[in-house]
N, C-alpha and C positions, 0 to 999 in steps of 0.2 A: 287254368289252361290258356294262352293265348289265342285268339280266333284263329292265327295260322296253324298252330299246332292240331286244332280241331279239324281245319281244313285239310291236313294232312292225312289225319287219321281217316275222316270221309272219304276223300279219293282213294286210300288203299282200301277202303270196304267197297267202294264201287268198282274198282278195278277188280278186286276179288270176284263179285258178284259176274262181272263180265265174262272172267276166265272160266270158272268153275260152278256148278249148283252149290245152292245152300243146303244143308242138312235141314233147315226150316221148310223146305218143299217137300219134306217125307212126314207129314203128319204124325203117323203110326210109330215112328223112330225116332224122332228127335227128343221126346221125354224120357225115353229108357236111355238116350245117350247122355241125357243130364241127370242119371241115375233117379228119376222119378217113376215111383210105382203106382200101378192103377189104384190100389186102394188108400192111397195119400189123397186122393182128389175127394174121396168122401169123408176123410177125416178132416181137411181144410173147411168143406161145407158146413159139416156139423160146428165146427169151432166159429164160423162165420156168424152162425144163426145165434151162438151164445153170446158173441161180441155185441151182435145187434140188439138182442134182449138188454144187455147191460147198459148200451149207450145211446140208442135209437129213442129220440123222443116220441116215437109211434110206430106201430108194426111196418116192417119193410115190404113193400108190394113191388117196386119198380127198383131194378138194378142195372148199373153201367158196368160193364166188364172191358176193361182197359188192357192193351196188348193181349187178346184173348185167345188168340191163336184160332182153334177150333172150338173155343169155351166149353171145354169139359164141365167146368163149375156152373155155368151157366146153364148148360142142359140139364143137369140136376135141379138147380134152382128152378126152371122153366117147367120142369115135369112136376115139382111142388107147387104149381100154380103162381110162380111169381114171375112178372113181366121182364123180360131180360133184353138189353141191346149191347152186342159186342162189336168193339173197334179194335182192328189190327189193319197193318199195312199190306199184309200179305194176300193176294187173292188165292193163293193155295190154300192157305189155311182156312180162309173163311169159305171155300168151295167145300171143304171137308166138313165144317161145322155146318154148312147148310144141308150137307148129304147127311150128316149123321142126327141133325134135328127135325128131318123131314116129318111132316106131322104135328109138329108142334107149331101153334099160331101164336106164341106169346113170345118167341126169341127171334130178333133179327140182327143184322151184320151190317155193319158200315166199313168198307175200305179207306181207312185215314191214317196218315202219320199222326203217332201218339204226342209228339212234341207239341203240335197246334192243330187243333180240328173245331169242327162245327158240326153238329146233326141236327135236325129238326126236331127231334125229340127233347123235351125238356122237361123239370118237375121231377128227376129220378129221386128216391129215397135214400140210396146209397151207391157208392161207387168201390169196384175192388179191382186190385192188380196184383194177381198172382203169378207163381212160378218163380219168385225170387229175382225177377229180371229189372226191377226200376233203376238199378245203379246202372244200366247202358245208357241211360242219359246222363251225359258227363257235364255239360254245360250247366252254369248256372242260369243262363237265359232259356235254355231249353226245358228245364226243370220249372221255372216260373210259369213259361208260357204254357206248359202242360197243365199245371196246377190252375190256371185261369181258365183253360178250356173245359177241364173238369167241373170246376165250380159253376160255369155257365150252365151246365146240363143240369147240375144238383139244385135241389130246393135249400132254402136255407134251414140249417140244423142237420142238413143229411152227413152222412160219415163216408168217409174214404179210408178204405182199409189197403195197406199196402204191405206187401209180404218181401223181406228183404233176407237176403243170406248175411248169416253172421261172418263177417270178415275177419281172418287171422290177420296176421302180421302183414304190411305189404311184400310181395314176392319182388325183391330187388333184381332184375335181370340186366346184364351188361350186353349181352347178345340173346338171340332166340334159342331157347333153351327146352328139352324135352322135359315135361313136368310129369305126365302120367299118360300109361296106355292100358288098354284093356281090349277083351273081345266078347261079344255077346250077339247072341241070337233072338231076332225081333221079326215077328210075323214071317217067319219062314226066311229070312234074310239072315246073311251072317254079316255082322258090323264090326271092323277093327276102327278102334278110336284112338287117337293120338292128340295130346293136348300139349302145347306149347307155350311158354312164357315169354313173352317180348318185352323189351326195354321200352319206359316211358318217362318222360322228363320228371325230376323230382319235385316241380312246381306243380304238377299237373293235377293233383288231389285224386288221380287214378291209383286205385289199387292194383290192378294189373289188367295187361292187355291178354286175352283170352284169345289164344290162337289154336282153333279146333280143325281138325283134319279127320274126315271118315272115309272108309272103304267100304262099301256096301254090295255084298255079293248077292244078288238076285239069281233066280233060277236061269232067267235067260241074259242078263249082263251085268256088268260091274259098274258102278257109280262111284266117283270120287267127289266128297264134297269139301268145301273149306269155309270157314267162318272166322272173321277177326272181329274180335267182340272187345271194346274199351269198356273196363268197369270199374265205377267210380267208388271211392273210399265212403262207406254209408253208414252213420251210427244214428242213435236216436237222437242227438244233440244236434247233428247235420239236418236231419229232416225237420225238427222242431223248427230251426232257423230257418229252412226253406219255405216252411208253411206260413211263418210270419212275414218273410220277403216277398211272398204273393200278396197278401193284405186281403186273403180269400179262405185263409183257413187258420185254425188253431189246433196244436196236438194235444188230445185230451189222453192218451194211453199209449202205452207199449207193452207187449207182451212175449216171451219167449217162449218157443218150443210149443206153442199149441195149448200153453197153459195159463191160467191166472194164478197161479203159485209161483212159479219158478223164477227167481231172481234174475235180471239182466245180465250179473256178472256170471251166472251160472248157465247161461246159454250156449247150447252147443251145435246147432245148427243154423236156425233160422230166427227172426224175430217180425213182428207185425207192429208197425205204425199204425194208430187211429187218430184220423183228423176230421175235424167237424168245421162245416161250411159254415163261415160268419154271414 
């Protein structure tokens, strides 16, 4: 995608943030809006441990959690004795994570952009990027700088596990169009969710532009949120190429649907890429 195209999308995202709140300002709600279930976090952590056992050269004791939000994975790992550092751009999410992990001395949070960052801690054994949101980085330069930043915090041989949605065929939209709507109850609030598809240039490499509107009815007020999220078309071959382009990683494995046995062509929902720090 041209730099001008990326700037236009980023300006739209900034304009939306100035106009209305984001669903990501409500940590207890956004995961359910994205159809995540509480039990999934535990399942993911258990599979993470199996991946580490299979590929890590030594036991994983220190973990970097990228785009962590309130770091539910990190909190489980920290309670199991692992040292965790979470990175997220949202002050609201970080505050929620700090509140939920109060009393845990081995988890800390840094407010940083995920595309390029530095933190004082170094020498992590592993890094994770969960919740299938890695493809929100759509520019090659942003992904490479992200990988360089992660590599700077990892020790040599350290693993980076990335959770990615299984993309279907690109949703070609000539105009903004309703894609899906539903209503759910979360934490005592009624949430009406409307997702739209938006047009994207054919040459951009973007799978879809996720235009998400939510109306949240709390007991004392109603809040409307809107988020405009470009999603890059990302498959194992793409991740392997980006890892090579960074000069910092090599891709050592890809697993479908939290399984070592399911073939990638039979992947139903999501896949994990496993990178090793050079």
